[in-house]
All heavy atoms as a GROMACS GRO file, in nm:
protein
  629
    1MET      N    1   8.387  11.483   9.502
    1MET     CA    2   8.322  11.421   9.608
    1MET      C    3   8.210  11.516   9.664
    1MET      O    4   8.240  11.635   9.686
    1MET     CB    5   8.420  11.382   9.723
    1MET     CG    6   8.355  11.317   9.833
    1MET     SD    7   8.446  11.185   9.918
    1MET     CE    8   8.523  11.086   9.800
    2ALA      N    9   8.096  11.465   9.686
    2ALA     CA   10   7.983  11.548   9.737
    2ALA      C   11   7.968  11.524   9.886
    2ALA      O   12   7.968  11.413   9.935
    2ALA     CB   13   7.852  11.504   9.664
    3GLY      N   14   7.960  11.634   9.959
    3GLY     CA   15   7.937  11.630  10.104
    3GLY      C   16   7.788  11.601  10.125
    3GLY      O   17   7.705  11.676  10.074
    4CYS      N   18   7.752  11.505  10.200
    4CYS     CA   19   7.610  11.467  10.219
    4CYS      C   20   7.582  11.437  10.368
    4CYS      O   21   7.668  11.414  10.451
    4CYS     CB   22   7.582  11.340  10.146
    4CYS     SG   23   7.621  11.348   9.966
    5ARG      N   24   7.453  11.438  10.401
    5ARG     CA   25   7.404  11.394  10.533
    5ARG      C   26   7.295  11.290  10.501
    5ARG      O   27   7.208  11.307  10.418
    5ARG     CB   28   7.343  11.512  10.607
    5ARG     CG   29   7.278  11.453  10.738
    5ARG     CD   30   7.229  11.566  10.824
    5ARG     NE   31   7.349  11.636  10.870
    5ARG     CZ   32   7.353  11.752  10.926
    5ARG    NH1   33   7.241  11.817  10.949
    5ARG    NH2   34   7.463  11.804  10.966
    6VAL      N   35   7.306  11.176  10.570
    6VAL     CA   36   7.207  11.070  10.555
    6VAL      C   37   7.083  11.102  10.631
    6VAL      O   38   7.089  11.116  10.753
    6VAL     CB   39   7.265  10.928  10.600
    6VAL    CG1   40   7.166  10.822  10.577
    6VAL    CG2   41   7.397  10.904  10.521
    7LEU      N   42   6.968  11.126  10.562
    7LEU     CA   43   6.845  11.164  10.630
    7LEU      C   44   6.772  11.046  10.687
    7LEU      O   45   6.711  11.056  10.794
    7LEU     CB   46   6.755  11.237  10.530
    7LEU     CG   47   6.816  11.370  10.482
    7LEU    CD1   48   6.726  11.430  10.377
    7LEU    CD2   49   6.845  11.461  10.590
    8SER      N   50   6.773  10.933  10.618
    8SER     CA   51   6.708  10.814  10.671
    8SER      C   52   6.777  10.688  10.608
    8SER      O   53   6.823  10.689  10.496
    8SER     CB   54   6.560  10.811  10.639
    8SER     OG   55   6.533  10.803  10.501
    9GLY      N   56   6.775  10.580  10.684
    9GLY     CA   57   6.829  10.449  10.631
    9GLY      C   58   6.987  10.446  10.643
    9GLY      O   59   7.047  10.508  10.727
   10VAL      N   60   7.040  10.370  10.551
   10VAL     CA   61   7.186  10.347  10.543
   10VAL      C   62   7.232  10.361  10.400
   10VAL      O   63   7.174  10.317  10.309
   10VAL     CB   64   7.217  10.202  10.592
   10VAL    CG1   65   7.367  10.169  10.586
   10VAL    CG2   66   7.164  10.180  10.738
   11VAL      N   67   7.352  10.428  10.384
   11VAL     CA   68   7.410  10.436  10.255
   11VAL      C   69   7.526  10.340  10.255
   11VAL      O   70   7.610  10.340  10.347
   11VAL     CB   71   7.466  10.575  10.229
   11VAL    CG1   72   7.541  10.577  10.092
   11VAL    CG2   73   7.347  10.678  10.228
   12GLN      N   74   7.536  10.251  10.156
   12GLN     CA   75   7.642  10.154  10.145
   12GLN      C   76   7.723  10.179  10.017
   12GLN      O   77   7.668  10.218   9.915
   12GLN     CB   78   7.589  10.011  10.150
   12GLN     CG   79   7.524   9.976  10.274
   12GLN     CD   80   7.463   9.835  10.278
   12GLN    OE1   81   7.415   9.790  10.173
   12GLN    NE2   82   7.467   9.780  10.393
   13ARG      N   83   7.855  10.152  10.027
   13ARG     CA   84   7.945  10.174   9.914
   13ARG      C   85   7.916  10.071   9.799
   13ARG      O   86   7.890   9.952   9.834
   13ARG     CB   87   8.088  10.160   9.965
   13ARG     CG   88   8.195  10.187   9.856
   13ARG     CD   89   8.333  10.179   9.909
   13ARG     NE   90   8.343  10.067  10.001
   13ARG     CZ   91   8.445  10.042  10.079
   13ARG    NH1   92   8.548  10.125  10.072
   13ARG    NH2   93   8.454   9.943  10.155
   14LYS      N   94   7.928  10.120   9.684
   14LYS     CA   95   7.918  10.032   9.562
   14LYS      C   96   7.784   9.967   9.542
   14LYS      O   97   7.778   9.858   9.484
   14LYS     CB   98   8.032   9.940   9.550
   14LYS     CG   99   8.163  10.008   9.541
   14LYS     CD  100   8.282   9.912   9.517
   14LYS     CE  101   8.409   9.988   9.499
   14LYS     NZ  102   8.522   9.905   9.471
   15ARG      N  103   7.678  10.024   9.590
   15ARG     CA  104   7.541   9.971   9.569
   15ARG      C  105   7.482  10.043   9.446
   15ARG      O  106   7.521  10.156   9.419
   15ARG     CB  107   7.451   9.998   9.685
   15ARG     CG  108   7.483   9.927   9.808
   15ARG     CD  109   7.419   9.792   9.794
   15ARG     NE  110   7.444   9.708   9.912
   15ARG     CZ  111   7.419   9.586   9.922
   15ARG    NH1  112   7.372   9.517   9.825
   15ARG    NH2  113   7.446   9.516  10.032
   16PRO      N  114   7.390   9.985   9.381
   16PRO     CA  115   7.320  10.058   9.267
   16PRO      C  116   7.257  10.181   9.329
   16PRO      O  117   7.217  10.182   9.441
   16PRO     CB  118   7.211   9.960   9.227
   16PRO     CG  119   7.258   9.826   9.262
   16PRO     CD  120   7.342   9.852   9.393
   17GLY      N  121   7.244  10.284   9.245
   17GLY     CA  122   7.200  10.416   9.296
   17GLY      C  123   7.324  10.490   9.332
   17GLY      O  124   7.431  10.445   9.315
   18PRO      N  125   7.320  10.609   9.368
   18PRO     CA  126   7.201  10.682   9.397
   18PRO      C  127   7.144  10.750   9.273
   18PRO      O  128   7.210  10.763   9.174
   18PRO     CB  129   7.254  10.791   9.498
   18PRO     CG  130   7.398  10.796   9.481
   18PRO     CD  131   7.442  10.670   9.421
   19ARG      N  132   7.021  10.790   9.282
   19ARG     CA  133   6.951  10.868   9.180
   19ARG      C  134   6.948  11.014   9.225
   19ARG      O  135   6.911  11.040   9.337
   19ARG     CB  136   6.812  10.816   9.161
   19ARG     CG  137   6.731  10.893   9.067
   19ARG     CD  138   6.601  10.823   9.033
   19ARG     NE  139   6.534  10.790   9.150
   19ARG     CZ  140   6.428  10.705   9.157
   19ARG    NH1  141   6.390  10.646   9.047
   19ARG    NH2  142   6.366  10.685   9.266
   20ASP      N  143   6.992  11.102   9.135
   20ASP     CA  144   6.993  11.243   9.174
   20ASP      C  145   6.861  11.307   9.144
   20ASP      O  146   6.809  11.291   9.037
   20ASP     CB  147   7.103  11.315   9.090
   20ASP     CG  148   7.112  11.462   9.116
   20ASP    OD1  149   7.093  11.500   9.228
   20ASP    OD2  150   7.147  11.536   9.024
   21SER      N  151   6.808  11.381   9.240
   21SER     CA  152   6.681  11.443   9.224
   21SER      C  153   6.696  11.596   9.249
   21SER      O  154   6.726  11.633   9.361
   21SER     CB  155   6.578  11.382   9.327
   21SER     OG  156   6.457  11.446   9.317
   22ARG      N  157   6.675  11.677   9.152
   22ARG     CA  158   6.691  11.817   9.160
   22ARG      C  159   6.552  11.882   9.136
   22ARG      O  160   6.500  11.875   9.028
   22ARG     CB  161   6.794  11.871   9.061
   22ARG     CG  162   6.822  12.023   9.076
   22ARG     CD  163   6.927  12.061   8.982
   22ARG     NE  164   7.055  11.998   9.025
   22ARG     CZ  165   7.160  11.988   8.938
   22ARG    NH1  166   7.148  12.022   8.811
   22ARG    NH2  167   7.269  11.926   8.984
   23GLN      N  168   6.490  11.937   9.240
   23GLN     CA  169   6.357  12.000   9.228
   23GLN      C  170   6.256  11.894   9.167
   23GLN      O  171   6.190  11.931   9.074
   23GLN     CB  172   6.360  12.125   9.152
   23GLN     CG  173   6.453  12.229   9.218
   23GLN     CD  174   6.459  12.359   9.139
   23GLN    OE1  175   6.418  12.362   9.023
   23GLN    NE2  176   6.518  12.456   9.197
   24HIS      N  177   6.255  11.776   9.217
   24HIS     CA  178   6.165  11.667   9.176
   24HIS      C  179   6.183  11.628   9.032
   24HIS      O  180   6.096  11.567   8.967
   24HIS     CB  181   6.020  11.709   9.203
   24HIS     CG  182   5.991  11.739   9.343
   24HIS    ND1  183   5.999  11.649   9.444
   24HIS    CD2  184   5.966  11.861   9.407
   24HIS    CE1  185   5.973  11.706   9.560
   24HIS    NE2  186   5.953  11.834   9.542
   25ASP      N  187   6.296  11.658   8.970
   25ASP     CA  188   6.323  11.615   8.833
   25ASP      C  189   6.434  11.509   8.848
   25ASP      O  190   6.548  11.535   8.865
   25ASP     CB  191   6.382  11.735   8.757
   25ASP     CG  192   6.427  11.697   8.617
   25ASP    OD1  193   6.375  11.598   8.556
   25ASP    OD2  194   6.514  11.764   8.556
   26HIS      N  195   6.389  11.383   8.840
   26HIS     CA  196   6.478  11.268   8.861
   26HIS      C  197   6.578  11.264   8.747
   26HIS      O  198   6.544  11.270   8.629
   26HIS     CB  199   6.403  11.138   8.868
   26HIS     CG  200   6.315  11.136   8.992
   26HIS    ND1  201   6.364  11.133   9.122
   26HIS    CD2  202   6.178  11.141   9.006
   26HIS    CE1  203   6.270  11.135   9.206
   26HIS    NE2  204   6.152  11.140   9.135
   27ARG      N  205   6.704  11.246   8.783
   27ARG     CA  206   6.816  11.239   8.685
   27ARG      C  207   6.874  11.106   8.682
   27ARG      O  208   6.826  11.009   8.731
   27ARG     CB  209   6.915  11.345   8.716
   27ARG     CG  210   6.857  11.489   8.716
   27ARG     CD  211   6.964  11.593   8.742
   27ARG     NE  212   6.909  11.720   8.750
   27ARG     CZ  213   6.892  11.800   8.644
   27ARG    NH1  214   6.925  11.757   8.529
   27ARG    NH2  215   6.841  11.916   8.660
   28ARG      N  216   6.994  11.101   8.636
   28ARG     CA  217   7.068  10.978   8.608
   28ARG      C  218   7.086  10.888   8.727
   28ARG      O  219   7.106  10.937   8.840
   28ARG     CB  220   7.206  11.030   8.565
   28ARG     CG  221   7.293  10.921   8.516
   28ARG     CD  222   7.418  10.990   8.464
   28ARG     NE  223   7.512  10.885   8.431
   28ARG     CZ  224   7.622  10.906   8.362
   28ARG    NH1  225   7.643  11.021   8.314
   28ARG    NH2  226   7.699  10.809   8.336
   29VAL      N  227   7.085  10.763   8.710
   29VAL     CA  228   7.112  10.663   8.808
   29VAL      C  229   7.249  10.610   8.787
   29VAL      O  230   7.295  10.582   8.681
   29VAL     CB  231   7.015  10.542   8.804
   29VAL    CG1  232   7.053  10.441   8.902
   29VAL    CG2  233   6.872  10.591   8.825
   30THR      N  234   7.332  10.608   8.892
   30THR     CA  235   7.469  10.570   8.881
   30THR      C  236   7.509  10.485   9.006
   30THR      O  237   7.424  10.443   9.081
   30THR     CB  238   7.563  10.699   8.877
   30THR    OG1  239   7.699  10.654   8.857
   30THR    CG2  240   7.547  10.780   9.004
   31ARG      N  241   7.636  10.452   9.023
   31ARG     CA  242   7.680  10.379   9.138
   31ARG      C  243   7.770  10.468   9.224
   31ARG      O  244   7.834  10.556   9.168
   31ARG     CB  245   7.765  10.260   9.096
   31ARG     CG  246   7.690  10.146   9.046
   31ARG     CD  247   7.776  10.022   9.023
   31ARG     NE  248   7.699   9.910   8.978
   31ARG     CZ  249   7.651   9.817   9.053
   31ARG    NH1  250   7.674   9.819   9.178
   31ARG    NH2  251   7.584   9.712   9.003
   32SER      N  252   7.771  10.448   9.350
   32SER     CA  253   7.865  10.520   9.433
   32SER      C  254   8.002  10.453   9.424
   32SER      O  255   8.019  10.335   9.438
   32SER     CB  256   7.818  10.527   9.583
   32SER     OG  257   7.797  10.390   9.626
   33LYS      N  258   8.096  10.539   9.392
   33LYS     CA  259   8.240  10.489   9.371
   33LYS      C  260   8.312  10.484   9.496
   33LYS      O  261   8.395  10.393   9.519
   33LYS     CB  262   8.302  10.583   9.266
   33LYS     CG  263   8.438  10.531   9.217
   33LYS     CD  264   8.480  10.628   9.105
   33LYS     CE  265   8.614  10.583   9.048
   33LYS     NZ  266   8.661  10.670   8.943
   34ALA      N  267   8.299  10.586   9.584
   34ALA     CA  268   8.368  10.592   9.707
   34ALA      C  269   8.276  10.650   9.812
   34ALA      O  270   8.187  10.734   9.788
   34ALA     CB  271   8.497  10.678   9.695
   35LEU      N  272   8.294  10.608   9.937
   35LEU     CA  273   8.216  10.659  10.052
   35LEU      C  274   8.314  10.683  10.162
   35LEU      O  275   8.391  10.596  10.201
   35LEU     CB  276   8.113  10.551  10.088
   35LEU     CG  277   8.018  10.590  10.201
   35LEU    CD1  278   7.931  10.703  10.164
   35LEU    CD2  279   7.929  10.466  10.237
   36LYS      N  280   8.314  10.803  10.215
   36LYS     CA  281   8.404  10.844  10.325
   36LYS      C  282   8.329  10.901  10.440
   36LYS      O  283   8.233  10.962  10.423
   36LYS     CB  284   8.502  10.944  10.276
   36LYS     CG  285   8.596  10.888  10.172
   36LYS     CD  286   8.718  10.971  10.156
   36LYS     CE  287   8.815  10.910  10.054
   36LYS     NZ  288   8.941  10.884  10.105
   37ARG      N  289   8.379  10.865  10.559
   37ARG     CA  290   8.322  10.917  10.684
   37ARG      C  291   8.437  10.984  10.756
   37ARG      O  292   8.546  10.914  10.783
   37ARG     CB  293   8.264  10.802  10.766
   37ARG     CG  294   8.221  10.840  10.908
   37ARG     CD  295   8.084  10.902  10.906
   37ARG     NE  296   8.054  10.940  11.041
   37ARG     CZ  297   8.042  11.065  11.084
   37ARG    NH1  298   8.054  11.165  11.000
   37ARG    NH2  299   8.018  11.092  11.211
   38VAL      N  300   8.430  11.104  10.781
   38VAL     CA  301   8.540  11.198  10.826
   38VAL      C  302   8.646  11.186  10.714
   38VAL      O  303   8.615  11.224  10.600
   38VAL     CB  304   8.592  11.156  10.964
   38VAL    CG1  305   8.691  11.258  11.015
   38VAL    CG2  306   8.472  11.152  11.065
   39LYS      N  307   8.766  11.134  10.742
   39LYS     CA  308   8.862  11.120  10.634
   39LYS      C  309   8.895  10.975  10.594
   39LYS      O  310   8.981  10.950  10.515
   39LYS     CB  311   8.994  11.190  10.674
   39LYS     CG  312   8.981  11.342  10.687
   39LYS     CD  313   9.115  11.403  10.709
   39LYS     CE  314   9.100  11.555  10.715
   39LYS     NZ  315   9.224  11.624  10.737
   40ASP      N  316   8.817  10.881  10.655
   40ASP     CA  317   8.846  10.740  10.634
   40ASP      C  318   8.741  10.681  10.538
   40ASP      O  319   8.627  10.727  10.534
   40ASP     CB  320   8.840  10.667  10.768
   40ASP     CG  321   8.936  10.720  10.871
   40ASP    OD1  322   9.048  10.755  10.823
   40ASP    OD2  323   8.905  10.735  10.983
   41ASP      N  324   8.780  10.581  10.464
   41ASP     CA  325   8.688  10.504  10.382
   41ASP      C  326   8.587  10.434  10.469
   41ASP      O  327   8.623  10.389  10.581
   41ASP     CB  328   8.763  10.396  10.294
   41ASP     CG  329   8.843  10.468  10.180
   41ASP    OD1  330   8.798  10.571  10.137
   41ASP    OD2  331   8.939  10.406  10.140
   42ALA      N  332   8.467  10.423  10.422
   42ALA     CA  333   8.356  10.359  10.498
   42ALA      C  334   8.282  10.265  10.413
   42ALA      O  335   8.265  10.284  10.294
   42ALA     CB  336   8.267  10.462  10.560
   43ARG      N  337   8.236  10.149  10.468
   43ARG     CA  338   8.155  10.060  10.397
   43ARG      C  339   8.009  10.110  10.398
   43ARG      O  340   7.939  10.089  10.301
   43ARG     CB  341   8.150   9.925  10.460
   43ARG     CG  342   8.277   9.847  10.445
   43ARG     CD  343   8.268   9.710  10.497
   43ARG     NE  344   8.392   9.644  10.522
   43ARG     CZ  345   8.412   9.521  10.517
   43ARG    NH1  346   8.309   9.441  10.489
   43ARG    NH2  347   8.528   9.465  10.528
   44GLU      N  348   7.964  10.169  10.508
   44GLU     CA  349   7.833  10.217  10.516
   44GLU      C  350   7.824  10.335  10.614
   44GLU      O  351   7.911  10.350  10.697
   44GLU     CB  352   7.732  10.110  10.565
   44GLU     CG  353   7.753  10.062  10.699
   44GLU     CD  354   7.655   9.951  10.744
   44GLU    OE1  355   7.608   9.877  10.654
   44GLU    OE2  356   7.625   9.943  10.863
   45VAL      N  357   7.725  10.422  10.594
   45VAL     CA  358   7.707  10.538  10.679
   45VAL      C  359   7.556  10.538  10.720
   45VAL      O  360   7.477  10.525  10.631
   45VAL     CB  361   7.739  10.669  10.608
   45VAL    CG1  362   7.718  10.789  10.705
   45VAL    CG2  363   7.887  10.671  10.563
   46ARG      N  364   7.524  10.549  10.854
   46ARG     CA  365   7.397  10.534  10.900
   46ARG      C  366   7.325  10.675  10.908
   46ARG      O  367   7.387  10.781  10.905
   46ARG     CB  368   7.394  10.468  11.033
   46ARG     CG  369   7.448  10.329  11.027
   46ARG     CD  370   7.409  10.241  11.148
   46ARG     NE  371   7.453  10.108  11.130
   46ARG     CZ  372   7.384  10.015  11.064
   46ARG    NH1  373   7.267  10.046  11.012
   46ARG    NH2  374   7.429   9.895  11.052
   47GLU      N  375   7.194  10.668  10.939
   47GLU     CA  376   7.108  10.780  10.948
   47GLU      C  377   7.162  10.887  11.040
   47GLU      O  378   7.209  10.854  11.154
   47GLU     CB  379   6.969  10.733  10.992
   47GLU     CG  380   6.865  10.842  11.011
   47GLU     CD  381   6.736  10.783  11.038
   47GLU    OE1  382   6.708  10.664  11.018
   47GLU    OE2  383   6.651  10.863  11.096
   48GLY      N  384   7.158  11.016  11.004
   48GLY     CA  385   7.196  11.125  11.086
   48GLY      C  386   7.339  11.164  11.076
   48GLY      O  387   7.387  11.265  11.132
   49LEU      N  388   7.427  11.087  11.012
   49LEU     CA  389   7.568  11.114  11.000
   49LEU      C  390   7.603  11.177  10.868
   49LEU      O  391   7.528  11.161  10.771
   49LEU     CB  392   7.648  10.982  11.014
   49LEU     CG  393   7.632  10.908  11.146
   49LEU    CD1  394   7.708  10.782  11.145
   49LEU    CD2  395   7.672  10.991  11.259
   50GLU      N  396   7.711  11.250  10.860
   50GLU     CA  397   7.758  11.313  10.742
   50GLU      C  398   7.861  11.226  10.675
   50GLU      O  399   7.929  11.150  10.740
   50GLU     CB  400   7.814  11.450  10.772
   50GLU     CG  401   7.707  11.546  10.821
   50GLU     CD  402   7.765  11.684  10.852
   50GLU    OE1  403   7.890  11.702  10.859
   50GLU    OE2  404   7.687  11.774  10.873
   51CYS      N  405   7.874  11.240  10.546
   51CYS     CA  406   7.970  11.155  10.469
   51CYS      C  407   8.003  11.228  10.334
   51CYS      O  408   7.939  11.331  10.306
   51CYS     CB  409   7.908  11.021  10.439
   51CYS     SG  410   7.767  11.017  10.333
   52GLY      N  411   8.101  11.175  10.268
   52GLY     CA  412   8.135  11.218  10.136
   52GLY      C  413   8.108  11.105  10.044
   52GLY      O  414   8.146  10.988  10.067
   53ILE      N  415   8.043  11.140   9.926
   53ILE     CA  416   8.011  11.033   9.832
   53ILE      C  417   8.068  11.070   9.695
   53ILE      O  418   8.048  11.189   9.647
   53ILE     CB  419   7.856  11.014   9.810
   53ILE    CG1  420   7.795  10.968   9.942
   53ILE    CG2  421   7.832  10.916   9.700
   53ILE    CD1  422   7.642  10.956   9.938
   54LYS      N  423   8.147  10.987   9.633
   54LYS     CA  424   8.195  11.007   9.500
   54LYS      C  425   8.116  10.917   9.405
   54LYS      O  426   8.108  10.793   9.428
   54LYS     CB  427   8.343  10.977   9.484
   54LYS     CG  428   8.403  11.014   9.358
   54LYS     CD  429   8.551  11.007   9.360
   54LYS     CE  430   8.613  11.058   9.228
   54LYS     NZ  431   8.756  11.056   9.230
   55LEU      N  432   8.054  10.974   9.308
   55LEU     CA  433   7.975  10.899   9.212
   55LEU      C  434   8.050  10.860   9.085
   55LEU      O  435   8.128  10.937   9.038
   55LEU     CB  436   7.846  10.979   9.170
   55LEU     CG  437   7.762  11.027   9.291
   55LEU    CD1  438   7.655  11.122   9.238
   55LEU    CD2  439   7.706  10.911   9.363
   56SER      N  440   8.022  10.746   9.034
   56SER     CA  441   8.086  10.698   8.915
   56SER      C  442   8.022  10.760   8.790
   56SER      O  443   7.907  10.742   8.768
   56SER     CB  444   8.070  10.540   8.905
   56SER     OG  445   8.127  10.490   8.790
   57GLY      N  446   8.102  10.836   8.712
   57GLY     CA  447   8.064  10.896   8.592
   57GLY      C  448   7.960  11.012   8.608
   57GLY      O  449   7.890  11.040   8.514
   58PHE      N  450   7.959  11.077   8.720
   58PHE     CA  451   7.863  11.186   8.740
   58PHE      C  452   7.927  11.291   8.835
   58PHE      O  453   7.953  11.257   8.946
   58PHE     CB  454   7.732  11.129   8.802
   58PHE     CG  455   7.622  11.236   8.812
   58PHE    CD1  456   7.556  11.278   8.700
   58PHE    CD2  457   7.588  11.284   8.942
   58PHE    CE1  458   7.451  11.375   8.716
   58PHE    CE2  459   7.485  11.372   8.955
   58PHE     CZ  460   7.418  11.420   8.840
   59ASN      N  461   7.936  11.411   8.789
   59ASN     CA  462   8.003  11.521   8.872
   59ASN      C  463   7.912  11.636   8.896
   59ASN      O  464   7.951  11.731   8.960
   59ASN     CB  465   8.124  11.572   8.801
   59ASN     CG  466   8.243  11.472   8.811
   59ASN    OD1  467   8.240  11.376   8.881
   59ASN    ND2  468   8.341  11.495   8.728
   60ASP      N  469   7.790  11.637   8.840
   60ASP     CA  470   7.700  11.753   8.845
   60ASP      C  471   7.613  11.760   8.969
   60ASP      O  472   7.492  11.777   8.962
   60ASP     CB  473   7.618  11.760   8.720
   60ASP     CG  474   7.541  11.886   8.703
   60ASP    OD1  475   7.590  11.990   8.749
   60ASP    OD2  476   7.430  11.891   8.643
   61VAL      N  477   7.677  11.746   9.086
   61VAL     CA  478   7.601  11.750   9.214
   61VAL      C  479   7.606  11.899   9.262
   61VAL      O  480   7.717  11.953   9.270
   61VAL     CB  481   7.658  11.658   9.322
   61VAL    CG1  482   7.580  11.668   9.450
   61VAL    CG2  483   7.653  11.514   9.267
   62LYS      N  484   7.492  11.954   9.289
   62LYS     CA  485   7.486  12.093   9.336
   62LYS      C  486   7.422  12.102   9.473
   62LYS      O  487   7.349  12.004   9.518
   62LYS     CB  488   7.408  12.176   9.236
   62LYS     CG  489   7.473  12.182   9.102
   62LYS     CD  490   7.414  12.289   9.014
   62LYS     CE  491   7.508  12.309   8.899
   62LYS     NZ  492   7.477  12.300   8.778
   63GLU      N  493   7.437  12.212   9.541
   63GLU     CA  494   7.380  12.229   9.675
   63GLU      C  495   7.230  12.220   9.668
   63GLU      O  496   7.169  12.276   9.572
   63GLU     CB  497   7.418  12.367   9.729
   63GLU     CG  498   7.373  12.393   9.869
   63GLU     CD  499   7.414  12.526   9.928
   63GLU    OE1  500   7.513  12.583   9.869
   63GLU    OE2  501   7.361  12.575  10.023
   64GLY      N  502   7.167  12.148   9.754
   64GLY     CA  503   7.023  12.133   9.757
   64GLY      C  504   6.975  12.008   9.682
   64GLY      O  505   6.860  11.968   9.689
   65ASP      N  506   7.067  11.938   9.606
   65ASP     CA  507   7.027  11.812   9.539
   65ASP      C  508   6.998  11.705   9.646
   65ASP      O  509   7.059  11.700   9.755
   65ASP     CB  510   7.137  11.763   9.451
   65ASP     CG  511   7.148  11.840   9.322
   65ASP    OD1  512   7.065  11.929   9.300
   65ASP    OD2  513   7.242  11.810   9.244
   66VAL      N  514   6.906  11.612   9.612
   66VAL     CA  515   6.877  11.503   9.698
   66VAL      C  516   6.924  11.374   9.623
   66VAL      O  517   6.883  11.354   9.512
   66VAL     CB  518   6.727  11.494   9.730
   66VAL    CG1  519   6.694  11.370   9.816
   66VAL    CG2  520   6.684  11.616   9.806
   67LEU      N  521   7.002  11.295   9.685
   67LEU     CA  522   7.046  11.171   9.630
   67LEU      C  523   6.967  11.060   9.691
   67LEU      O  524   6.975  11.036   9.816
   67LEU     CB  525   7.198  11.148   9.655
   67LEU     CG  526   7.292  11.246   9.601
   67LEU    CD1  527   7.436  11.215   9.634
   67LEU    CD2  528   7.279  11.256   9.451
   68GLU      N  529   6.887  10.987   9.613
   68GLU     CA  530   6.811  10.875   9.663
   68GLU      C  531   6.882  10.752   9.638
   68GLU      O  532   6.911  10.714   9.527
   68GLU     CB  533   6.673  10.867   9.587
   68GLU     CG  534   6.590  10.988   9.609
   68GLU     CD  535   6.460  10.982   9.523
   68GLU    OE1  536   6.398  10.870   9.524
   68GLU    OE2  537   6.433  11.082   9.453
   69VAL      N  538   6.921  10.681   9.747
   69VAL     CA  539   6.993  10.558   9.745
   69VAL      C  540   6.899  10.442   9.764
   69VAL      O  541   6.821  10.446   9.855
   69VAL     CB  542   7.105  10.556   9.848
   69VAL    CG1  543   7.186  10.423   9.837
   69VAL    CG2  544   7.196  10.676   9.832
   70PHE      N  545   6.911  10.347   9.679
   70PHE     CA  546   6.817  10.234   9.688
   70PHE      C  547   6.893  10.100   9.667
   70PHE      O  548   7.000  10.097   9.617
   70PHE     CB  549   6.703  10.243   9.588
   70PHE     CG  550   6.744  10.263   9.447
   70PHE    CD1  551   6.771  10.155   9.365
   70PHE    CD2  552   6.770  10.394   9.399
   70PHE    CE1  553   6.811  10.175   9.233
   70PHE    CE2  554   6.815  10.412   9.271
   70PHE     CZ  555   6.829  10.300   9.188
   71LYS      N  556   6.823   9.990   9.706
   71LYS     CA  557   6.882   9.855   9.691
   71LYS      C  558   6.786   9.773   9.610
   71LYS      O  559   6.664   9.776   9.634
   71LYS     CB  560   6.895   9.797   9.834
   71LYS     CG  561   6.954   9.659   9.837
   71LYS     CD  562   6.968   9.610   9.982
   71LYS     CE  563   7.023   9.475   9.987
   71LYS     NZ  564   7.033   9.422  10.126
   72ILE      N  565   6.842   9.707   9.510
   72ILE     CA  566   6.758   9.623   9.424
   72ILE      C  567   6.778   9.474   9.472
   72ILE      O  568   6.894   9.425   9.481
   72ILE     CB  569   6.806   9.631   9.280
   72ILE    CG1  570   6.786   9.780   9.232
   72ILE    CG2  571   6.730   9.536   9.186
   72ILE    CD1  572   6.839   9.807   9.093
   73GLU      N  573   6.668   9.417   9.503
   73GLU     CA  574   6.673   9.271   9.546
   73GLU      C  575   6.593   9.191   9.447
   73GLU      O  576   6.482   9.228   9.408
   73GLU     CB  577   6.609   9.257   9.682
   73GLU     CG  578   6.686   9.317   9.797
   73GLU     CD  579   6.624   9.297   9.933
   73GLU    OE1  580   6.535   9.206   9.939
   73GLU    OE2  581   6.664   9.360  10.025
   74GLU      N  582   6.648   9.071   9.412
   74GLU     CA  583   6.576   8.981   9.323
   74GLU      C  584   6.527   8.871   9.411
   74GLU      O  585   6.600   8.807   9.491
   74GLU     CB  586   6.670   8.926   9.212
   74GLU     CG  587   6.708   9.027   9.112
   74GLU     CD  588   6.791   8.969   8.995
   74GLU    OE1  589   6.784   8.843   8.976
   74GLU    OE2  590   6.862   9.044   8.933
   75ILE      N  591   6.399   8.846   9.400
   75ILE     CA  592   6.331   8.739   9.481
   75ILE      C  593   6.279   8.635   9.388
   75ILE      O  594   6.207   8.667   9.291
   75ILE     CB  595   6.216   8.802   9.567
   75ILE    CG1  596   6.271   8.911   9.660
   75ILE    CG2  597   6.141   8.693   9.641
   75ILE    CD1  598   6.165   8.988   9.732
   76ALA      N  599   6.320   8.510   9.406
   76ALA     CA  600   6.282   8.398   9.326
   76ALA      C  601   6.134   8.378   9.340
   76ALA      O  602   6.078   8.384   9.446
   76ALA     CB  603   6.357   8.281   9.359
   77ARG      N  604   6.068   8.355   9.224
   77ARG     CA  605   5.926   8.331   9.228
   77ARG      C  606   5.898   8.189   9.269
   77ARG      O  607   5.966   8.094   9.241
   77ARG     CB  608   5.866   8.354   9.089
   77ARG     CG  609   5.719   8.339   9.077
   77ARG     CD  610   5.664   8.381   8.950
   77ARG     NE  611   5.722   8.307   8.844
   77ARG     CZ  612   5.692   8.314   8.715
   77ARG    NH1  613   5.597   8.406   8.680
   77ARG    NH2  614   5.747   8.248   8.622
   78THR      N  615   5.797   8.164   9.355
   78THR     CA  616   5.761   8.037   9.396
   78THR      C  617   5.614   8.001   9.354
   78THR      O  618   5.538   8.092   9.331
   78THR     CB  619   5.764   8.023   9.550
   78THR    OG1  620   5.678   8.119   9.602
   78THR    CG2  621   5.905   8.047   9.602
   79LEU      N  622   5.589   7.882   9.339
   79LEU     CA  623   5.452   7.836   9.296
   79LEU      C  624   5.370   7.803   9.413
   79LEU      O  625   5.402   7.761   9.515
   79LEU     CB  626   5.456   7.718   9.199
   79LEU     CG  627   5.527   7.755   9.067
   79LEU    CD1  628   5.536   7.623   8.991
   79LEU    CD2  629   5.442   7.856   8.992
   0.00000   0.00000   0.00000
């Protein structure tokens, strides 16, 4: 589990992402497997708060890494 601080926006559990960025070298995209706030499970963590994130299939998180969390939305095309 990686200890993190949300710099902006909201982190939600089981969303696509995060993408690990180490010194502007974008790495693997994965899903967040677990999200904890203090010692309790959380659905989401808002800006300015600290949390723990466990990533699915990725353990190589190091101090100073930036996890970019994003949301993919599909919008139906209209004529």
